[in-house]
C-alpha positions as CSV (number, residue, x, y, z in Angstrom):
1,M,65.9,-35.8,126.8
2,R,63.9,-38.9,127.8
3,K,60.7,-36.8,128.2
4,Y,61.3,-35.4,124.7
5,R,61.6,-38.8,123.1
6,I,58.4,-40.0,124.9
7,A,56.6,-37.0,123.5
8,V,57.8,-37.6,119.9
9,V,56.8,-41.2,120.1
10,A,53.4,-40.3,121.4
11,L,52.8,-37.7,118.7
12,L,53.9,-40.2,116.0
13,G,51.4,-42.7,117.4
14,V,48.6,-40.1,117.2
15,V,49.5,-39.3,113.6
16,L,49.7,-43.0,112.5
17,G,46.5,-43.8,114.3
18,G,44.7,-40.9,112.6
19,L,46.0,-42.0,109.2
20,A,44.8,-45.6,109.9
21,V,41.3,-44.3,110.8
22,L,41.2,-42.2,107.7
23,L,42.2,-45.1,105.5
24,C,39.6,-47.4,107.1
25,T,36.9,-44.8,106.8
26,R,37.7,-44.3,103.1
27,G,37.7,-48.1,102.6
28,M,34.3,-48.4,104.4
29,S,32.7,-45.6,102.4
30,G,33.9,-47.0,99.1
31,E,35.9,-43.9,98.1
32,T,38.8,-44.6,95.7
33,E,41.2,-42.4,93.8
34,P,39.9,-41.6,90.3
35,E,41.6,-43.9,87.7
36,T,43.7,-42.0,85.2
37,H,44.8,-42.9,81.7
38,V,47.7,-41.9,79.5
39,L,47.4,-42.0,75.7
40,R,50.5,-41.8,73.5
41,V,49.5,-40.3,70.1
42,L,51.6,-40.4,67.0
43,L,51.1,-37.7,64.3
44,W,53.0,-35.1,62.3
45,D,53.2,-31.3,62.1
46,Y,51.9,-30.9,65.7
47,D,54.1,-27.8,66.2
48,T,53.2,-26.3,62.8
49,V,49.4,-26.4,62.7
50,N,47.0,-25.3,65.4
51,Y,44.0,-27.5,64.8
52,D,45.5,-30.8,66.1
53,R,46.5,-29.1,69.3
54,R,43.2,-27.4,69.8
55,I,41.3,-30.6,69.3
56,I,43.5,-32.5,71.8
57,E,43.3,-29.8,74.4
58,A,39.5,-29.8,74.0
59,F,39.4,-33.6,74.4
60,E,41.5,-33.4,77.6
61,A,39.2,-30.7,79.0
62,Q,36.2,-32.9,78.4
63,N,37.9,-36.0,79.6
64,P,39.9,-35.0,82.7
65,D,40.8,-38.6,83.5
66,I,42.8,-38.9,80.2
67,T,46.2,-37.3,79.5
68,V,47.4,-37.2,75.9
69,E,51.1,-37.4,75.2
70,V,51.9,-36.4,71.6
71,T,54.9,-37.7,69.6
72,S,55.2,-35.6,66.4
73,Y,57.5,-35.8,63.4
74,S,57.9,-33.8,60.3
75,P,55.7,-35.0,57.4
76,T,58.8,-35.8,55.3
77,S,60.2,-38.2,57.9
78,Y,56.9,-39.4,59.4
79,D,56.8,-42.7,57.4
80,F,60.4,-43.7,58.4
81,S,59.9,-42.6,62.0
82,L,56.6,-44.4,62.4
83,R,58.2,-47.6,61.1
84,A,61.1,-47.3,63.5
85,L,58.8,-46.6,66.5
86,L,56.5,-49.6,65.6
87,A,59.6,-51.8,65.6
88,S,60.5,-50.7,69.1
89,D,59.0,-51.6,72.5
90,E,57.6,-48.1,73.0
91,Q,54.0,-47.6,74.2
92,I,51.7,-46.6,71.4
93,D,48.0,-46.1,71.5
94,I,46.8,-43.9,68.6
95,I,48.3,-43.6,65.1
96,Y,47.4,-40.9,62.6
97,A,47.9,-42.4,59.2
98,N,49.3,-40.0,56.6
99,Q,46.8,-40.8,53.8
100,L,45.7,-44.2,52.5
101,P,48.9,-45.8,51.2
102,Q,50.3,-45.6,54.7
103,F,47.1,-46.8,56.2
104,A,47.1,-49.8,53.8
105,W,50.6,-50.7,55.0
106,L,49.5,-50.4,58.7
107,C,46.6,-52.7,57.9
108,Q,48.6,-55.2,55.9
109,E,51.3,-55.4,58.6
110,G,48.7,-56.1,61.3
111,Y,49.4,-53.0,63.4
112,L,45.8,-51.8,63.9
113,L,43.0,-52.8,66.2
114,P,39.6,-53.5,64.5
115,L,36.9,-51.1,65.7
116,D,33.8,-53.1,64.9
117,T,33.2,-54.1,68.5
118,F,33.3,-50.5,69.7
119,I,31.1,-49.3,66.8
120,Q,28.4,-51.9,67.3
121,R,28.4,-51.6,71.1
122,D,27.9,-47.8,70.9
123,G,25.5,-48.0,68.0
124,M,27.7,-45.5,66.0
125,D,26.2,-44.1,62.8
126,L,28.8,-44.2,60.1
127,S,26.7,-42.4,57.5
128,C,28.1,-39.1,58.7
129,Y,31.3,-40.0,56.8
130,S,31.5,-39.7,53.0
131,N,33.3,-43.0,52.5
132,M,34.0,-45.8,55.0
133,D,34.5,-48.8,52.7
134,V,38.1,-47.8,52.0
135,L,38.9,-48.1,55.7
136,R,37.8,-51.7,55.9
137,M,40.1,-54.7,55.6
138,P,39.4,-56.1,52.1
139,E,39.5,-59.7,53.4
140,T,37.3,-59.4,56.5
141,G,35.4,-56.1,56.1
142,E,36.5,-55.0,59.5
143,V,36.8,-51.2,60.1
144,M,40.4,-50.4,60.9
145,G,40.2,-46.6,61.4
146,L,37.9,-43.6,61.4
147,P,38.3,-40.7,58.9
148,Y,39.6,-37.4,60.4
149,R,40.2,-35.1,57.5
150,Q,39.3,-35.2,53.8
151,D,41.3,-33.4,51.1
152,K,41.8,-32.9,47.4
153,F,44.2,-31.0,45.2
154,L,43.5,-27.4,44.4
155,L,45.1,-24.6,42.4
156,Y,45.9,-21.5,44.4
157,Y,46.7,-18.2,42.7
158,N,48.0,-14.7,43.6
159,M,45.4,-12.2,42.3
160,D,47.8,-9.3,42.7
161,L,50.4,-10.8,40.4
162,F,47.7,-11.6,37.8
163,D,46.4,-8.0,37.9
164,Q,49.9,-6.6,37.6
165,A,50.5,-8.8,34.5
166,G,47.1,-7.9,33.0
167,L,46.1,-11.5,32.9
168,D,42.7,-13.2,33.6
169,Y,42.6,-15.4,36.6
170,P,42.6,-19.2,36.0
171,S,39.2,-20.6,35.0
172,D,37.2,-22.5,37.6
173,K,38.2,-25.8,36.0
174,P,41.5,-25.0,34.2
175,T,43.4,-27.3,31.8
176,W,47.1,-27.9,32.0
177,D,47.6,-26.1,28.7
178,E,45.9,-23.0,30.2
179,V,48.0,-23.2,33.4
180,C,51.3,-23.7,31.6
181,A,50.5,-20.7,29.3
182,L,49.6,-18.5,32.3
183,A,52.7,-19.6,34.2
184,Q,55.0,-18.6,31.3
185,Q,53.2,-15.3,30.8
186,L,53.5,-14.4,34.5
187,S,57.2,-15.2,34.7
188,A,58.0,-13.5,31.4
189,G,56.4,-10.2,32.3
190,Q,57.6,-9.7,35.9
191,Q,61.1,-9.8,37.2
192,G,61.9,-12.4,39.9
193,I,58.4,-14.0,39.6
194,Y,57.8,-17.7,39.0
195,G,54.5,-18.5,37.3
196,I,53.8,-21.6,39.3
197,Y,55.2,-23.5,42.3
198,L,54.9,-27.3,42.4
199,S,55.4,-29.8,45.2
200,V,58.7,-31.7,45.0
201,L,56.9,-35.0,46.1
202,P,56.3,-37.5,43.4
203,E,53.3,-38.8,45.4
204,H,51.7,-35.4,44.8
205,L,53.1,-34.6,41.3
206,I,52.0,-37.9,39.7
207,P,48.3,-37.8,40.6
208,Q,48.2,-34.0,39.9
209,S,49.5,-34.7,36.3
210,L,46.7,-37.2,35.5
211,D,43.0,-37.0,34.9
212,V,42.3,-40.5,36.3
213,S,43.9,-42.7,38.9
214,F,46.9,-44.8,37.8
215,D,47.3,-48.5,38.0
216,Y,50.9,-49.1,38.9
217,T,50.8,-52.8,38.4
218,A,49.4,-52.7,34.8
219,G,49.0,-49.1,33.7
220,D,50.9,-47.5,30.7
221,L,53.9,-45.8,32.3
222,E,54.2,-43.6,29.2
223,T,51.3,-41.6,30.8
224,L,53.5,-40.7,33.7
225,A,56.3,-39.5,31.4
226,E,54.0,-36.8,30.0
227,G,53.8,-35.1,33.4
228,L,57.6,-35.2,33.7
229,E,57.9,-33.5,30.3
230,R,55.5,-30.8,31.4
231,Y,57.2,-30.1,34.7
232,T,60.7,-30.1,33.1
233,M,59.5,-27.6,30.4
234,L,58.1,-25.2,33.1
235,A,61.5,-25.3,34.9
236,E,63.6,-24.9,31.8
237,C,61.7,-21.8,30.6
238,G,61.8,-20.2,34.1
239,A,58.1,-20.5,34.8
240,A,58.8,-22.7,37.8
241,P,61.8,-23.2,40.1
242,R,64.1,-26.1,39.2
243,F,63.3,-29.1,41.4
244,S,66.9,-29.5,42.4
245,D,66.7,-26.0,44.0
246,L,63.4,-26.8,45.8
247,D,64.9,-30.1,47.1
248,R,67.9,-28.4,48.5
249,T,66.0,-25.6,50.3
250,D,63.2,-28.0,51.5
251,P,60.7,-25.2,51.3
252,A,57.8,-25.0,53.6
253,Q,54.2,-24.7,52.3
254,R,54.3,-21.0,53.2
255,L,56.8,-20.4,50.4
256,F,53.8,-19.4,48.3
257,E,53.1,-16.5,50.7
258,T,56.3,-14.8,49.8
259,G,54.4,-13.3,46.8
260,E,56.9,-14.6,44.3
261,Y,54.7,-17.3,42.8
262,G,51.7,-16.7,40.6
263,M,50.1,-20.1,41.2
264,F,50.6,-23.0,43.7
265,L,49.3,-26.5,43.2
266,N,48.8,-28.3,46.5
267,G,46.2,-30.0,48.7
268,S,43.2,-28.4,50.4
269,W,45.0,-28.7,53.7
270,Y,46.9,-25.5,52.6
271,L,43.8,-23.5,53.1
272,N,44.5,-23.6,56.8
273,F,47.9,-22.0,56.4
274,L,46.6,-19.4,53.9
275,A,43.5,-18.4,55.9
276,E,45.4,-18.2,59.2
277,D,48.2,-16.1,57.8
278,T,45.8,-13.8,55.9
279,E,43.8,-13.1,59.1
280,A,47.0,-12.5,61.0
281,E,48.2,-10.1,58.2
282,R,51.2,-12.2,57.5
283,C,50.0,-12.8,53.9
284,S,49.8,-9.4,52.1
285,F,48.3,-10.3,48.8
286,R,44.8,-11.2,47.6
287,W,44.4,-14.9,46.6
288,G,41.9,-17.2,45.0
289,V,41.5,-21.0,44.6
290,V,40.0,-23.2,41.8
291,E,39.9,-26.9,40.9
292,R,43.2,-28.5,40.0
293,P,44.2,-28.6,36.3
294,A,43.1,-31.3,34.0
295,V,44.8,-32.6,30.9
296,A,41.5,-32.6,29.0
297,D,38.9,-29.9,29.4
298,G,36.9,-30.7,32.6
299,A,38.0,-34.3,32.7
300,A,40.1,-34.4,35.9
301,Q,39.0,-36.7,38.7
302,N,39.8,-35.5,42.2
303,P,39.9,-38.6,44.4
304,M,39.3,-37.9,48.1
305,M,42.4,-38.1,50.2
306,L,41.7,-39.3,53.7
307,T,43.6,-39.0,56.9
308,P,42.5,-41.9,59.1
309,V,43.0,-42.1,62.9
310,C,43.6,-45.6,64.2
311,I,44.1,-47.6,67.5
312,Y,47.4,-49.5,67.8
313,R,46.8,-53.3,68.2
314,D,48.8,-53.6,71.4
315,T,47.4,-50.5,73.2
316,T,47.0,-50.9,76.9
317,E,44.2,-48.3,76.9
318,P,41.6,-49.5,74.3
319,E,38.6,-47.8,76.0
320,A,40.4,-44.4,76.4
321,A,41.7,-44.7,72.8
322,W,38.2,-45.3,71.5
323,R,36.9,-42.3,73.4
324,F,39.7,-40.3,71.7
325,L,38.7,-41.5,68.2
326,R,35.1,-40.7,68.8
327,F,36.0,-37.2,69.8
328,V,38.6,-36.4,67.2
329,C,36.8,-37.9,64.3
330,G,33.3,-37.0,65.5
331,E,31.4,-33.7,65.5
332,D,33.5,-32.1,68.3
333,G,36.7,-32.5,66.3
334,A,35.0,-31.6,63.0
335,N,33.7,-28.3,64.3
336,I,37.2,-27.3,65.3
337,L,38.6,-28.3,61.9
338,A,35.9,-26.4,60.1
339,E,36.7,-23.2,62.1
340,Q,40.3,-23.6,61.2
341,M,39.6,-23.9,57.4
342,V,40.4,-27.6,57.4
343,L,37.9,-30.0,55.7
344,P,36.6,-32.5,58.2
345,A,35.7,-36.0,57.1
346,Y,32.7,-36.0,59.5
347,H,29.6,-34.2,58.0
348,S,26.6,-32.7,59.7
349,P,24.5,-29.7,58.8
350,Q,26.5,-27.7,61.4
351,T,30.0,-28.6,60.2
352,D,29.1,-28.2,56.6
353,A,27.6,-24.8,57.3
354,Q,30.8,-23.8,59.1
355,V,32.9,-24.9,56.2
356,A,30.7,-22.9,53.8
357,S,30.8,-19.8,56.0
358,R,34.6,-19.9,56.2
359,A,34.9,-20.4,52.5
360,Q,32.6,-17.5,51.7
361,H,34.6,-15.3,54.1
362,F,37.5,-15.7,51.8
363,G,35.5,-15.4,48.6
364,I,35.7,-19.1,47.8
365,D,32.7,-20.9,46.3
366,A,31.6,-23.3,49.1
367,H,30.8,-26.0,46.6
368,L,34.5,-26.2,45.8
369,L,35.2,-27.4,49.3
370,L,32.1,-29.4,50.0
371,D,31.5,-31.1,46.6
372,G,33.5,-32.5,43.7
373,F,35.2,-35.2,45.6
374,D,35.6,-38.5,43.7
375,A,35.7,-41.8,45.6
376,P,39.1,-42.5,47.3
377,E,41.5,-44.8,45.6
378,A,41.3,-48.4,46.7
379,L,43.9,-49.4,49.3
380,P,47.0,-50.5,47.4
381,A,48.2,-54.1,47.9
382,A,51.7,-54.7,49.2
383,Q,53.0,-55.4,45.6
384,E,51.5,-52.3,44.2
385,R,53.0,-50.2,47.1
386,K,56.4,-51.6,46.2
387,I,56.0,-50.8,42.5
388,R,54.7,-47.3,43.3
389,Q,57.8,-46.5,45.5
390,A,60.2,-47.8,42.8
391,V,58.5,-45.6,40.2
392,Y,58.6,-42.6,42.6
393,D,62.3,-43.0,43.1
394,I,63.0,-42.9,39.3
395,Y,60.6,-40.0,38.8
396,E,62.4,-38.0,41.5
397,Q,65.8,-38.7,39.9
398,V,64.6,-37.3,36.6
399,L,63.0,-34.2,38.4
400,L,66.4,-33.5,40.1
401,G,68.3,-33.8,36.8
402,L,70.1,-36.9,37.8
403,E,68.5,-39.0,35.0
404,E,67.4,-38.0,31.5
405,I,63.7,-38.0,30.7
406,D,64.3,-40.5,28.0
407,G,65.5,-42.9,30.6
408,F,62.4,-42.8,32.8
409,L,60.2,-45.1,30.8
410,P,62.7,-48.1,30.4
411,Q,63.9,-47.8,34.0
412,A,60.3,-47.6,35.3
413,E,59.2,-50.6,33.3
414,Q,62.3,-52.6,34.5
415,A,61.6,-51.6,38.1
416,R,58.0,-52.7,37.8
417,A,59.0,-56.0,36.2
418,D,61.5,-56.7,39.0
419,C,58.8,-56.0,41.6
420,L,56.3,-58.3,39.9
421,N,58.9,-61.1,39.6
422,N,60.2,-61.0,43.2
């Protein structure tokens, strides 16, 4: 037994001695373990769309020292969830802003890290983006995010339903009168068919109903009531589903692909769903797309909607986060977006050619996706954001049948006055 103990002690000494030699040798040669970084990224719809996942996987493959951990929420709860997470002590590095009003709030609350030092150090050329001014702090001019995607509203239509009804397709730049007439004809002539499907979100419905951007602090709220009357008429005559039904069922964007809707008014981001499902033979009808409707003939503006990607002010990984932004919002990310029928905010001859090629593959005029973007709306100030939300809430109540249309204007005016006085 004693000899066995001596042998074990001797063997242990040899192992420890060898380990010490190895550590000393590594220290003398300057070898160190590669430093690794973990980025926590906040976005929405990660499990619904493919392009975000593909871009992040490509980034990790090109940057093996960085691991990306994604926290994703549904788009309807993203604003609430983001606010709750920012109020916690959770680690956050990257924030995808769901369009400019949310980006404005992030800026005004001081949640974002300015990017100017990185941009100047790397000599980054910002001319590849259509519009950068809107991503600067109005007071300081600092860049607070890079644009990832650009979008605008479009009118999609089911060619097969139009053919069955013997109707001409919507014109390239339709008016609301034309669209409403087509919607009523489609629903009247075909059992179980709605002429048009509209989003239930006021933040979509209101800009879709107007030819120009609306000033919530001083604009004539009567203008917004006109859109309410139009939507209510479409629902009452059976040309569109009632908003209360849509609200209860919480329909996905793919509802249009059931083939029960003649037209669908939504953002250009829907092209990704439609193209993907068409190629996978999950969408069984022919479809087309044109500019969104205008109140007056050819008069509708189509402000660019941007999705900025930003670095959280308290990130512990600023350099890794900046590498992520450069990749996602640069040519690498843009090429993947273009392949997936998503409109990148980054422009180069290669990415624009890819967008054009994909558009032509589906019979879409490439100019519809590459041109015709008006300048983005200016970032709303805190007071305007408050008024906007108050108006949205009343608008939604009317759409759901909880308030009369006649009550919208006085309630909206009172809500605006309350916001301005408080």
